[in-house]
C-alpha positions in Angstrom: 4.6 -16.2 -8.5 0.9 -16.8 -8.4 -1.5 -14.1 -9.6 -2.8 -13.8 -6.1 0.7 -13.0 -4.8 1.5 -10.8 -7.8 -1.4 -8.4 -7.2 -1.8 -8.7 -3.4 0.0 -5.4 -2.5 -1.9 -3.5 -5.2 -5.2 -4.8 -3.9 -4.3 -3.8 -0.3 -3.4 -0.4 -1.5 -6.8 0.0 -3.2 -8.6 -1.1 0.1 -7.2 2.0 1.9 -7.4 4.3 -1.1 -11.1 3.8 -1.6 -12.1 2.9 2.0 -13.3 -0.6 1.1 -14.2 -2.8 4.0 -11.8 -5.6 3.0 -9.3 -6.7 0.3 -12.0 -8.9 -1.2 -14.0 -5.9 -2.3 -10.9 -4.1 -3.5 -9.9 -7.1 -5.5 -13.1 -6.7 -7.5 -12.2 -3.0 -8.2 -8.7 -4.1 -9.3 -9.7 -6.7 -11.8 -12.5 -4.5 -13.2 -10.0 -1.8 -13.9 -7.0 -3.9 -14.9 -8.6 -6.9 -16.7 -12.3 -6.6 -17.7 -12.1 -3.1 -19.0 -10.1 -4.6 -21.9 -12.9 -6.9 -23.0 -16.2 -5.4 -21.7 -17.9 -2.2 -22.9 -19.0 -0.5 -19.7 -20.0 2.6 -21.7 -17.9 4.9 -19.6 -16.3 7.8 -21.4 -15.3 10.0 -18.4 -11.9 10.7 -16.9 -12.4 9.2 -13.4 -12.6 5.5 -14.1 -11.9 4.5 -10.5 -14.9 6.5 -9.2 -17.1 4.9 -11.9 -16.0 1.4 -10.8 -16.6 2.2 -7.1 -20.1 3.5 -7.8 -20.9 0.1 -9.3 -19.4 -2.1 -6.6 -22.2 -3.0 -4.3 -20.4 -5.6 -2.2 -21.8 -4.9 1.4 -24.9 -5.8 3.4 -28.0 -6.4 1.3 -26.0 -6.7 -1.9 -28.4 -9.6 -2.8 -25.6 -11.8 -4.1 -24.0 -9.1 -6.4 -20.5 -7.9 -5.9 -20.6 -5.4 -8.8 -23.2 -4.6 -11.4 -23.1 -2.6 -14.6 -25.2 -2.0 -17.6 -24.7 -1.4 -21.3 -27.7 0.7 -22.3 -27.0 0.5 -26.0 -27.1 -3.3 -25.9 -29.7 -3.4 -23.2 -27.4 -5.6 -21.2 -27.1 -6.1 -17.4 -23.6 -7.3 -16.3 -23.3 -9.0 -12.9 -20.1 -9.9 -11.1 -19.2 -12.2 -8.2 -15.5 -12.1 -7.1 -13.7 -14.5 -4.8 -10.3 -13.4 -3.5 -8.3 -16.2 -2.0 -5.4 -18.6 -2.4 -8.0 -21.3 -2.8 -11.4 -21.9 -4.4 -14.4 -20.3 -2.5 -17.4 -20.0 -4.8 -20.4 -22.1 -3.8 -24.0 -22.6 -5.0 -25.5 -21.0 -1.9 -24.2 -17.6 -3.0 -25.2 -18.2 -6.6 -28.7 -18.9 -5.4 -28.9 -15.4 -3.8 -27.6 -14.0 -7.1 -30.3 -15.8 -9.1 -33.0 -14.8 -6.6 -32.1 -11.2 -7.3 -32.3 -11.5 -11.0 -35.6 -13.4 -10.7 -36.9 -10.5 -8.7 -36.0 -7.7 -11.1 -37.4 -9.8 -14.0 -40.7 -10.2 -12.1 -40.2 -14.0 -12.2 -40.3 -14.2 -8.4 -43.0 -12.7 -6.2 -40.5 -12.0 -3.4 -39.8 -8.5 -2.4 -36.1 -7.9 -1.8 -34.4 -4.9 -0.1 -31.2 -3.8 -1.9 -28.6 -1.6 -0.2 -28.5 2.1 -1.3 -25.8 1.6 -3.9 -27.5 -1.3 -5.6 -30.9 0.6 -5.4 -29.3 3.6 -7.1 -28.2 1.4 -10.0 -31.6 -0.3 -10.2 -33.4 3.1 -10.3 -31.0 5.0 -12.6 -29.7 2.3 -15.0 -31.4 -1.1 -14.8 -34.9 0.4 -14.8 -34.1 1.9 -18.2 -33.5 -1.6 -19.6 -36.1 -3.6 -17.8 -39.1 -1.7 -19.0 -42.4 -3.6 -19.0 -42.3 -3.8 -22.7 -38.7 -5.1 -22.8 -39.4 -7.7 -20.1 -42.5 -8.9 -22.0 -40.6 -9.3 -25.2 -37.3 -10.5 -23.6 -35.6 -7.5 -25.2 -32.7 -7.5 -22.9 -29.8 -9.7 -21.8 -28.1 -10.7 -18.6 -24.4 -11.6 -18.3 -23.0 -13.3 -15.2 -19.3 -13.2 -14.5 -18.0 -15.6 -11.8 -14.4 -15.1 -10.7 -12.5 -17.5 -8.4 -9.1 -18.9 -7.9 -10.2 -22.1 -9.6 -13.3 -24.1 -10.6 -12.5 -27.6 -9.5 -15.1 -30.3 -9.2 -18.7 -29.8 -10.4 -19.1 -26.1 -9.4 -19.5 -24.9 -13.1 -22.1 -27.6 -13.9 -23.9 -26.8 -10.6 -24.1 -23.1 -11.4 -25.3 -23.6 -14.9 -28.0 -26.0 -13.7 -29.5 -23.2 -11.5 -30.2 -21.2 -14.6 -31.9 -23.8 -16.7 -35.3 -22.3 -16.4 -34.0 -19.2 -18.1 -33.6 -21.3 -21.2 -37.2 -22.4 -20.9 -38.3 -18.8 -20.7 -36.1 -17.7 -23.7 -34.2 -15.2 -21.6 -31.1 -14.0 -23.2 -28.3 -14.8 -20.7 -24.7 -16.0 -20.6 -22.5 -17.3 -17.8 -18.8 -16.8 -17.9 -16.1 -18.2 -15.6 -12.7 -16.7 -15.0 -10.0 -18.3 -12.9 -6.9 -16.5 -11.7 -4.8 -17.9 -14.5 -7.2 -16.5 -17.1 -7.3 -13.2 -15.2 -3.5 -13.0 -15.4 -3.7 -13.4 -19.1 -6.1 -10.5 -19.3 -3.9 -8.5 -16.9 -0.7 -9.1 -19.0 -2.0 -9.4 -22.5 -4.9 -9.4 -24.9 -5.4 -11.5 -28.1 -4.9 -9.7 -31.4 -8.3 -9.1 -33.1 -8.4 -10.6 -36.6 -8.4 -8.4 -39.7 -7.1 -8.0 -43.2 -6.1 -4.5 -44.4 -4.2 -2.8 -47.2 -2.0 0.3 -47.0 -0.5 2.3 -49.8 3.3 2.6 -49.6 5.5 5.2 -51.2 7.1 3.5 -54.2 10.7 2.3 -53.6 10.7 3.7 -50.1 11.0 0.5 -48.0 13.4 -2.2 -46.9 12.8 -5.6 -45.3 15.0 -7.2 -42.7 14.7 -10.8 -41.4 16.0 -11.5 -37.9 15.4 -13.9 -35.0 13.7 -12.9 -31.8 15.6 -14.3 -28.9 13.7 -15.4 -25.8 13.2 -18.9 -24.3 13.1 -20.0 -28.0 14.3 -18.3 -31.2 11.4 -17.1 -33.3 12.0 -15.9 -36.9 10.5 -12.4 -37.5 10.5 -10.2 -40.6 10.3 -6.4 -40.4 9.5 -3.9 -43.1 10.3 -0.2 -42.7 8.5 2.0 -45.1 6.6 5.3 -45.7 2.8 4.9 -46.0 0.3 7.3 -47.4 -1.8 8.6 -44.5 -5.0 8.7 -46.6 -4.8 4.9 -46.9 -4.7 4.5 -43.1 -7.6 6.8 -42.2 -10.5 4.5 -43.5 -8.9 1.5 -41.8 -9.0 3.3 -38.4 -12.5 4.5 -39.0 -13.7 1.0 -39.8 -11.7 -1.1 -37.2 -11.8 1.6 -34.5 -10.2 0.6 -31.2 -9.7 -3.0 -32.4 -6.7 -1.9 -34.4 -5.2 -0.5 -31.2 -5.8 -3.4 -28.9 -2.1 -3.7 -28.1 -1.5 0.1 -27.9 -0.5 1.1 -24.3 -2.1 4.5 -24.5 -5.5 5.3 -25.9 -6.5 8.5 -27.8 -6.8 11.4 -25.4 -8.7 13.9 -27.5 -7.4 17.1 -28.9 -4.9 18.0 -26.2 -1.9 20.3 -26.8 0.4 17.7 -28.3 -2.3 16.2 -30.6 -3.2 19.7 -31.7 0.5 20.3 -32.7 0.4 17.0 -34.7 -2.7 18.2 -36.4 -1.2 21.6 -37.3 2.1 20.1 -38.6 0.2 17.5 -40.6 -2.1 20.0 -42.3 0.8 21.8 -43.9 0.8 19.4 -46.8 3.9 19.6 -49.0 5.6 22.0 -46.6 5.0 19.7 -43.6 7.9 18.5 -41.5 5.6 15.7 -40.1 7.6 12.8 -41.4 10.8 14.2 -39.9 9.4 15.3 -36.5 6.9 12.5 -35.8 8.1 9.1 -34.4 5.7 7.3 -36.8 3.9 4.0 -36.2 5.3 0.7 -34.8 3.0 -2.2 -35.7 2.9 -6.0 -35.7 1.0 -8.5 -37.8 0.8 -12.2 -38.7 1.7 -11.7 -42.3 2.3 -9.1 -45.0 3.2 -8.8 -48.6 4.0 -6.0 -51.1 1.9 -6.1 -54.2 2.2 -3.4 -56.8 2.5 -0.4 -54.4 0.1 -1.9 -51.8 1.1 -3.4 -48.5 -1.4 -6.2 -47.7 -1.5 -7.1 -44.0 -3.1 -9.9 -42.0 -4.0 -9.2 -38.3 -2.6 -5.6 -38.2 -2.0 -4.0 -34.8 -0.6 -0.6 -34.0 1.4 -1.0 -30.8 3.0 2.5 -30.7 1.7 5.6 -32.5 -1.9 5.4 -31.6 -2.0 9.0 -30.6 -0.6 10.0 -34.0 -3.0 7.7 -35.8 -6.2 8.7 -34.0 -5.3 12.4 -34.2 -4.8 12.3 -38.0 -8.0 10.3 -38.6 -10.4 11.8 -36.0 -9.4 15.4 -36.0 -8.3 16.0 -39.6 -11.1 15.6 -42.1 -9.3 16.5 -45.3 -5.9 14.8 -45.4 -3.4 16.3 -47.8 -2.4 13.6 -50.4 1.3 14.4 -50.0 1.5 13.6 -46.3 3.3 10.3 -45.4 3.8 8.4 -42.1 6.9 6.4 -41.2 6.0 2.9 -40.2 7.8 -0.2 -38.9 5.8 -3.4 -39.3 7.0 -6.7 -37.8 5.6 -10.0 -39.1 5.4 -12.8 -36.5 4.4 -16.0 -38.2 4.5 -18.4 -35.2 1.1 -18.0 -33.7 2.2 -19.4 -30.3 4.7 -16.5 -30.0 2.7 -13.7 -31.6 1.1 -12.5 -28.4 4.3 -12.6 -26.3 6.5 -10.9 -28.9 3.8 -8.3 -29.7 3.5 -7.3 -26.0 7.3 -7.1 -25.7 7.4 -4.7 -28.7 4.5 -2.7 -27.4 6.1 -2.3 -23.9 9.5 -1.5 -25.4 8.1 1.0 -27.9 5.9 2.8 -25.4 8.6 3.0 -22.8 9.7 6.1 -24.7 6.6 8.0 -23.7 5.9 11.6 -24.9 6.5 13.9 -21.9 3.2 15.0 -20.5 2.5 18.6 -19.4 2.4 17.3 -15.9 5.8 15.7 -16.1 7.2 18.8 -17.8 6.3 20.9 -14.7 7.4 18.3 -12.2 10.8 20.0 -11.7 9.3 23.5 -11.2 10.5 25.3 -8.1 7.0 25.4 -6.6 6.5 21.7 -7.3 9.7 20.9 -5.4 8.7 23.3 -2.7 5.4 21.6 -2.2 7.1 18.2 -2.2 9.6 19.2 0.4 7.0 20.8 2.7 4.8 17.7 2.6 7.6 15.2 2.7 8.8 16.8 5.9 5.6 15.8 7.7 5.2 12.3 6.2 2.9 13.1 3.2 3.9 12.0 -0.3 3.4 14.6 -3.0 2.7 12.8 -6.3 4.1 15.3 -8.9 5.3 12.8 -11.5 4.0 9.6 -13.1 5.6 6.5 -11.7 7.4 8.2 -8.8 5.3 6.6 -6.1 6.0 3.0 -7.3 9.8 3.5 -6.8 9.6 4.6 -3.2 9.5 2.9 0.2 6.0 3.4 1.5 6.9 3.2 5.2 7.6 6.9 5.6 4.1 7.8 4.4 2.1 5.3 6.5 -1.0 6.9 7.9 -0.5 7.1 11.7 -4.2 7.4 12.3 -5.2 4.1 10.8 -5.6 2.3 7.4 -8.1 4.7 5.7 -6.2 5.6 3.7 -3.2 3.4 4.3 -0.7 6.0 3.1 -0.8 9.8 3.2 -0.5 11.0 -0.4 -1.6 14.1 -2.3 -1.7 14.1 -6.1 -0.8 17.4 -7.6 -3.7 17.2 -10.0 -6.1 17.0 -7.1 -4.4 19.9 -5.5 -4.8 21.9 -8.7 -8.4 20.9 -9.1 -9.2 22.1 -5.6 -7.5 25.5 -6.3 -9.3 25.7 -9.6 -12.7 25.3 -7.8 -12.0 27.4 -4.7 -9.8 30.3 -5.7 -10.4 30.5 -9.4 -14.1 29.7 -9.2 -14.1 27.1 -12.0 -15.9 24.1 -10.5 -17.4 23.0 -13.8 -15.9 22.8 -17.3 -16.8 20.7 -20.3 -13.1 20.9 -21.3 -12.2 18.6 -18.3 -10.8 20.3 -15.2 -8.0 17.7 -14.8 -6.7 18.9 -18.2 -7.1 22.5 -17.3 -4.8 22.2 -14.2 -1.7 21.8 -16.5 -2.9 23.9 -19.4 -1.2 27.1 -20.5 -4.3 29.1 -19.3 -4.4 28.0 -15.7 -1.1 26.4 -14.6 0.7 29.6 -13.8 -2.3 30.8 -11.8 -2.6 27.6 -9.8 1.1 26.9 -9.2 2.2 30.5 -9.3 5.9 31.2 -9.0 5.5 35.0 -9.5 4.3 35.4 -5.9 5.8 34.2 -2.6 6.0 30.4 -3.0 5.3 29.8 0.7 2.1 31.9 0.4 1.0 30.0 -2.7 1.7 26.7 -1.0 -0.6 27.5 1.9 -3.3 28.7 -0.5 -3.1 25.4 -2.3 -3.3 23.5 0.9 -6.3 25.6 2.1 -8.2 24.8 -1.1 -7.3 21.1 -0.9 -8.3 20.8 2.8 -11.5 22.6 2.2 -12.3 20.2 -0.6 -11.6 17.3 1.8 -13.9 18.9 4.5 -16.7 19.5 2.0 -16.4 15.9 0.8 -16.6 14.6 4.4 -19.7 16.7 5.1 -21.3 15.4 1.9 -20.6 11.8 2.9 -22.1 12.4 6.4 -25.3 14.0 5.0 -25.5 11.9 1.8 -28.9 10.5 2.7 -30.4 13.8 3.8 -30.2 15.8 0.6 -30.9 14.5 -2.9 -28.4 16.9 -4.5 -25.6 15.2 -2.6 -26.2 12.0 -4.5 -24.7 13.6 -7.6 -20.9 13.4 -8.3 -20.7 16.9 -9.8 -21.9 18.7 -6.7 -18.6 18.3 -4.8 -16.7 20.9 -6.7 -19.7 23.3 -6.8 -19.8 23.2 -3.0 -16.0 23.8 -2.8 -16.4 26.9 -5.0 -19.4 28.2 -3.0 -17.3 27.7 0.2 -15.4 30.9 -0.8 -18.5 32.9 0.2 -17.8 31.9 3.8 -14.9 34.3 4.1 -17.1 37.2 3.1 -20.4 36.2 4.6 -20.5 39.4 6.7 -20.1 41.6 3.6 -22.0 40.0 0.8 -22.5 43.2 -1.2 -18.8 43.0 -2.3 -19.3 39.6 -3.9 -22.5 39.9 -5.9 -21.0 38.0 -8.9 -18.7 35.1 -9.4 -16.1 37.5 -10.8 -16.4 39.6 -7.6 -15.7 36.6 -5.4 -12.8 35.5 -7.6 -11.2 38.9 -7.2 -11.8 39.0 -3.4 -10.5 35.5 -2.8 -7.0 36.8 -3.8 -7.0 38.4 -0.4 -7.7 35.1 1.5 -4.3 33.9 2.8 -3.8 30.2 3.4 -1.5 30.1 6.3 -3.8 31.5 9.0 -6.3 28.8 8.2 -3.9 25.9 8.1 -2.2 24.0 11.0 1.4 23.9 9.8 2.5 21.8 12.8 -0.3 19.2 12.3 0.3 17.9 8.7 -1.2 21.1 7.2 -4.7 20.3 8.4 -7.6 22.7 8.2 -7.9 25.3 11.0 -11.3 27.0 10.5 -14.0 27.9 13.0 -16.8 25.3 13.5 -19.1 27.7 11.9 -17.6 26.8 8.5 -19.3 23.4 8.7 -22.6 25.1 9.5 -22.2 27.4 6.6 -21.5 24.5 4.2 -24.7 22.8 5.4 -26.6 26.0 4.8 -25.3 26.2 1.3 -26.2 22.6 0.7 -29.8 23.4 1.7 -29.9 26.4 -0.6 -28.7 24.3 -3.6 -31.2 21.6 -2.7 -33.9 24.2 -2.9 -32.8 25.3 -6.3 -33.0 21.7 -7.5 -36.5 21.3 -5.9 -37.7 24.3 -7.9 -36.3 22.9 -11.1 -38.0 19.6 -10.4 -41.4 21.3 -9.8 -41.1 23.4 -12.9 -40.5 20.4 -15.1 -43.4 18.6 -13.6 -45.7 21.7 -14.0 -44.7 22.9 -17.5 -43.5 19.7 -19.1 -45.7 17.2 -17.3 -42.6 15.0 -16.7 -40.6 13.8 -13.7 -37.2 15.0 -13.0 -34.8 12.1 -13.1 -31.2 11.8 -11.8 -29.7 12.2 -15.2 -31.4 15.6 -15.4 -29.4 16.6 -12.4 -26.2 15.4 -14.1 -27.0 17.4 -17.3 -27.8 20.5 -15.3 -24.8 20.5 -13.0 -22.2 19.8 -15.7 -23.2 22.7 -18.0 -20.7 25.6 -18.0 -23.3 28.2 -17.1 -24.9 26.3 -14.2 -22.4 27.4 -11.5 -23.1 31.1 -12.2 -26.8 30.4 -12.0 -26.4 28.6 -8.6 -24.0 31.3 -7.3 -26.4 34.2 -8.0 -29.4 32.4 -6.4 -27.3 31.4 -3.3 -26.1 35.0 -2.8 -29.6 36.4 -3.2 -30.9 34.0 -0.5 -28.0 34.7 1.8 -28.7 38.4 1.6 -32.4 38.0 2.7 
């Protein structure tokens, strides 16, 4: 099967999910997420990678030859993509000329004045302008990377493209051009080359055995596996030095100090009395070669394919490692370089198929989760309550009867929980990460309560979710009318403020966030939801007017902050200032109190 055919359904799904104009644009999103994120540092450390990608896809009218554009501020790098999605080759020099004309313009090489679309302009203003300062342009203290993606590059197209950029060499501009055909994309999609390294680990004396076997596939490949106990203190400096390169084949990346990793930390820190070696699955790794030398295990091209969470928890969270603590490790040597990548991936996939059960999966069988699933399933909406469940189902039942945007009707229980967290619990902002809070011990039982009537809780959840949808729609419609709506953090703030609507005629009872949280317990979901129309929102049209009024009030708060910075700091307020302000834990309380004060006037 060709790569095009292999990913076609997934690309089509993305088109509907993110409301892209066509599958060609969605293809760009797909390969950025599934392929290039493995080899390019986009400097993104958030939790919503899909939204980050969408914000940087500019493929539409006035994209000036760019399909997607990113930056790496640390390296002062501008990263430009052009994607072609077809069974055949499509790239031509006419499109590349538009691409180059754009770069000439932003580098002040060309006197032309171009008009970028709003998404591209936002990236220019908020990201590229920080790199292309007059000083950096004058000293060529920046770089530009062009990535051209097509089914193939037959004929002279590569040579023709490179010829267009020859004047950049004359001007000593730091640039590079990279071409990826679909075959190369498939390699990135399925695999990644093992980074080169040489490391040494300390083993527990006389606690190891070595077994030689053959790996059976299309050919038989000799492999050699050592099972041993290693001293954790010898692993820590290697992880600190090699960082993510030592985990290139690990399916899951480190997730910070979550509940499971905190338990690893606690058990590990017990020293001599630790049960860590018994309770932990240990590390499964591969390499090109190893040898035991006087209590040391010398390894060439070491890769941890399972146990990355264990490794990073022990080395990032724990500073002082007890000398007594050991880690069980299985290390497989694959000498045949032509088979290393294939066998490594097989081991990685097989090892990681026994995933630790997530908090979300643990709750997937709860009564209320099954209740929500049954209610939504009865009206043709899929309730995604467990990882991997959607992929096993026939999608026909959940097809959107109103069109292709989205293609299927689906509600993720995390999104349901986040909406409830914002609306009913009045937690629209949290530096802890609200997606994690949904299934935390603190909030889960409040969000998916089984101590009250489950039907009542279901309707409350749906009310919060549909309000979040309505607020997002209003935001999209008025995006260009209010500066505050340009910020991604504002959505959940507006969802939280929407709770005021239900008490707008008696504001004295909700003077504080705590007051509103308490009063919202009285707001029933069922009267405000159409149970016979796929549980859509059933609110008076004045709700939309109220949300618009709140948007205006929040915009006024932002305007005052901008003026204050200008007056007292003699500096302009930039979009990043809005980000920093909105994501602070105390910001919502500040906004709420000012909004209530204005509404009372």
